[in-house]
C-alpha positions as CSV (number, residue, x, y, z in Angstrom):
1,M,89.5,134.1,91.3
2,K,87.0,136.3,93.0
3,S,83.3,134.8,94.5
4,R,80.2,135.6,92.7
5,A,78.7,134.2,95.8
6,H,80.3,136.6,98.0
7,I,79.2,139.7,100.8
8,K,82.0,142.7,100.6
9,G,84.3,140.1,99.1
10,H,83.9,137.2,101.4
11,P,82.3,134.3,99.7
12,L,79.8,132.8,101.4
13,H,80.2,128.8,100.6
14,P,83.1,128.4,102.8
15,I,81.4,130.5,105.2
16,L,78.1,128.7,105.3
17,V,79.8,124.9,105.6
18,S,80.9,125.5,108.4
19,F,77.8,124.5,109.9
20,P,76.7,121.1,108.3
21,I,80.0,120.0,109.2
22,T,79.5,121.0,112.5
23,F,76.2,119.5,112.9
24,F,76.7,116.7,111.2
25,T,79.7,116.1,113.3
26,A,77.7,116.5,116.5
27,A,74.9,114.3,115.5
28,F,77.6,111.1,115.0
29,A,79.0,112.1,118.6
30,L,76.1,111.7,120.6
31,D,75.2,109.0,118.4
32,L,77.7,107.3,120.2
33,A,77.6,108.4,123.2
34,A,73.6,107.8,123.1
35,F,75.3,104.0,122.5
36,C,77.7,103.7,125.1
37,T,75.5,105.2,127.2
38,G,72.2,104.2,126.9
39,G,71.1,108.0,127.1
40,A,67.6,108.3,124.8
41,G,68.0,112.1,124.9
42,Y,71.4,112.2,123.2
43,E,69.5,110.1,120.2
44,R,67.1,112.6,120.2
45,A,69.6,115.5,119.5
46,A,71.7,113.3,117.3
47,H,67.8,113.4,114.8
48,Y,67.7,116.7,114.9
49,L,71.3,117.4,114.4
50,G,71.4,115.4,111.6
51,I,68.2,117.5,109.9
52,A,70.0,120.8,110.6
53,G,72.9,119.5,108.6
54,I,70.9,118.6,105.7
55,I,69.0,121.9,105.5
56,S,72.2,123.5,106.1
57,A,74.5,121.6,103.5
58,V,71.6,122.2,100.8
59,I,71.9,125.9,101.6
60,A,75.7,125.9,101.4
61,A,75.8,124.5,98.2
62,L,73.9,126.9,96.7
63,P,76.7,129.4,96.4
64,G,78.9,126.7,96.1
65,I,78.0,125.0,92.7
66,I,77.2,129.0,91.4
67,D,81.4,130.0,92.0
68,Y,81.8,126.6,90.2
69,I,80.0,127.4,87.4
70,C,81.1,131.7,87.3
71,I,84.4,131.1,88.3
72,V,86.3,127.8,87.9
73,P,88.4,127.4,84.8
74,P,86.9,124.8,82.8
75,G,89.6,121.6,82.0
76,S,91.5,122.6,84.5
77,S,93.0,120.1,87.6
78,A,90.6,122.1,89.9
79,S,87.3,121.8,88.2
80,K,87.6,117.9,88.3
81,R,89.0,118.7,92.3
82,A,85.7,120.2,92.3
83,A,83.7,118.5,90.4
84,W,84.4,115.1,93.0
85,H,84.0,118.3,96.0
86,G,80.1,118.4,95.3
87,L,79.8,114.8,93.9
88,L,81.0,113.4,97.3
89,N,79.1,116.2,99.4
90,I,76.1,115.2,97.6
91,T,77.0,110.9,99.0
92,V,77.5,112.8,102.8
93,V,74.3,114.6,102.5
94,I,72.3,111.3,100.8
95,I,73.8,109.3,103.8
96,F,72.2,111.5,106.5
97,I,68.9,111.1,105.1
98,T,69.6,107.7,105.4
99,V,70.2,107.9,108.7
100,L,67.2,109.4,109.4
101,F,65.4,106.5,107.9
102,L,67.3,103.7,110.2
103,R,66.7,105.9,112.8
104,E,62.4,104.5,112.5
105,H,63.9,101.1,112.5
106,N,66.1,101.3,115.4
107,M,69.8,100.4,113.7
108,H,71.5,101.6,116.4
109,L,75.0,99.7,115.1
110,V,74.1,100.7,111.4
111,V,73.3,104.5,112.0
112,L,76.9,104.2,113.8
113,G,78.3,102.6,110.8
114,F,76.8,105.4,108.3
115,E,77.5,108.6,110.1
116,A,80.6,107.7,110.8
117,C,81.4,106.8,106.7
118,G,79.5,110.3,106.2
119,V,82.1,112.2,109.1
120,L,84.6,110.6,107.8
121,L,83.6,111.9,103.7
122,L,83.1,115.0,105.4
123,G,87.0,115.3,106.0
124,V,88.2,114.4,102.8
125,T,85.6,117.0,100.7
126,G,86.9,119.3,103.3
127,W,90.8,119.0,102.5
128,M,89.4,119.3,98.9
129,G,87.8,122.4,99.3
130,G,90.9,123.8,101.0
131,T,92.7,122.8,98.3
132,L,90.7,124.9,95.7
133,M,91.2,127.7,98.0
134,V,94.9,127.9,99.0
135,R,95.9,126.1,95.8
136,N,93.7,126.9,93.4
137,Q,92.7,130.4,94.5
138,I,89.1,129.3,93.7
139,G,86.7,132.8,95.6
140,I,89.4,134.6,96.5
141,D,90.4,137.5,95.5
142,H,93.8,138.7,95.7
143,R,94.2,141.2,93.6
144,Y,97.9,142.5,93.6
145,A,98.7,146.3,94.4
146,H,97.9,148.3,90.5
147,A,96.3,145.8,88.9
148,G,92.9,146.4,89.1
149,K,89.6,145.9,89.5
150,W,88.8,142.2,87.7
151,S,87.2,143.5,84.7
152,E,85.5,140.4,82.9
153,E,82.7,140.8,79.4
154,R,80.5,138.1,77.9
155,I,80.5,139.0,73.7
156,S,78.6,136.8,71.0
157,A,80.4,137.2,67.9
158,S,80.7,135.3,64.5
159,A,84.2,134.7,63.3
160,G,86.5,137.3,62.0
161,A,87.4,141.0,63.9
162,V,85.1,141.4,67.1
163,E,85.1,144.7,68.6
164,L,87.0,144.7,72.6
165,K,85.7,147.7,74.4
166,G,86.7,149.3,78.3
167,L,90.5,148.5,77.1
168,D,90.8,152.6,77.8
169,R,90.1,151.8,81.3
170,L,93.1,149.3,81.2
171,L,96.6,150.8,82.5
172,V,99.6,149.2,82.1
173,D,100.1,145.3,83.4
174,Q,96.0,145.0,83.5
175,M,94.4,142.6,82.2
176,K,90.7,142.0,81.1
177,L,89.4,138.4,80.4
178,F,87.0,137.9,77.5
179,H,84.5,134.9,76.8
180,I,84.0,135.0,72.7
181,N,82.1,132.2,71.4
182,G,82.7,129.7,74.3
183,R,86.6,130.9,74.7
184,R,88.4,132.9,77.3
185,I,91.1,135.0,76.0
186,V,92.9,138.0,78.1
187,V,93.4,140.9,76.5
188,G,96.9,142.9,78.7
189,R,98.2,146.1,78.1
190,T,102.2,146.2,78.4
191,E,104.5,149.4,77.7
192,S,104.5,148.3,74.0
193,G,100.4,148.0,73.7
194,F,98.1,145.4,74.4
195,R,98.5,141.8,74.3
196,A,95.8,138.9,73.5
197,F,96.5,135.4,74.9
198,D,94.1,132.1,75.9
199,D,93.6,132.0,79.3
200,R,94.7,128.5,80.2
201,C,98.1,128.1,81.7
202,T,99.3,124.9,80.1
203,H,99.9,123.0,83.0
204,R,97.2,122.3,85.0
205,G,94.7,124.5,83.3
206,G,94.9,127.9,85.7
207,S,93.1,131.3,85.0
208,L,96.4,133.8,83.8
209,A,94.0,136.5,84.0
210,D,93.5,136.0,87.3
211,G,97.7,135.8,87.8
212,V,100.5,138.4,87.0
213,M,101.3,140.7,84.4
214,I,104.8,142.4,84.0
215,C,107.0,143.7,81.2
216,G,104.9,141.6,78.9
217,T,105.6,138.5,80.8
218,V,102.3,136.7,82.7
219,Q,102.0,134.7,85.3
220,C,99.8,132.1,86.8
221,P,98.7,132.1,89.9
222,W,98.4,128.5,90.8
223,H,102.5,127.3,90.1
224,G,103.9,129.5,89.3
225,S,104.6,129.1,85.2
226,Q,105.3,132.2,82.6
227,F,104.4,133.1,79.4
228,D,105.7,135.9,76.5
229,T,102.6,137.6,75.8
230,A,103.8,138.2,72.6
231,N,104.4,135.3,71.1
232,G,103.3,132.6,74.0
233,L,106.3,130.9,74.8
234,V,106.9,129.3,78.1
235,K,109.8,131.1,80.1
236,A,109.3,129.6,83.3
237,G,107.7,126.2,84.1
238,P,106.7,123.4,85.3
239,A,103.9,123.9,81.8
240,K,106.6,123.1,79.3
241,E,103.7,124.0,76.6
242,N,103.4,127.5,75.0
243,I,100.0,129.4,75.0
244,R,98.2,130.7,72.5
245,T,98.3,133.8,71.0
246,Y,95.8,136.2,69.2
247,K,96.7,139.5,66.9
248,L,95.0,142.4,67.4
249,E,94.4,145.2,64.7
250,E,94.0,149.2,65.6
251,R,91.0,150.8,63.8
252,D,90.8,154.7,64.3
253,R,91.3,154.4,67.5
254,R,89.1,150.9,67.8
255,I,90.7,147.3,69.0
256,F,89.6,144.3,67.3
257,L,90.7,141.2,68.1
258,L,91.1,138.4,65.2
259,L,89.5,135.1,65.0
260,E,89.8,132.7,62.9
261,Q,87.5,131.4,60.1
């Protein structure tokens, strides 16, 4: 799903994380060189690189938090992975803040131990971040030909009939995501009319609105599960459970979504 914190479609978080990764890794390397050679200049440079890493890590975290809140599908495998990704990165920052205090007491071996742990954790969090982008497609604008621009709307309404606007802009096989009272519901246009269904693949919780719809079948972008948008039945795995569908009603050329009481 396209990042909310981006510059012309390029997500900011993966761009900014390269700075703390570089600074923290270089700080560890210079401290190791200082320990081996006794060079005070290496240790001084490592100290400033550690500070730069902490500052840049906080800056890089801001767009990451925005994307976690706004675009990661809740209750999905990506949501759990992103939460661990964030918590481990916070741990890395705490480790290097601790290193700043340890330097004042000339605890060189302890500093190296902490930094080594921090760099190892950076490798783990980097792997998790790469998985979020490559496998879960978080922050990626991968819209296929004629899919239309990503369309999303939030509606606060009571149970019953909810009017859905902007559907006239959808062409056949295009979808729009609605947030209605905490529910994520996709409305797509097929050759036979509009279809409404939950925006959650029953396999790992991927966003179906971010996938592909053709001939009334929607495909999850994560692992390729396919569902019939008319009745929610699984047409292809790995998903085994059907998705929930909703009834739509047309009144005076206006489309209403029927929610259960």
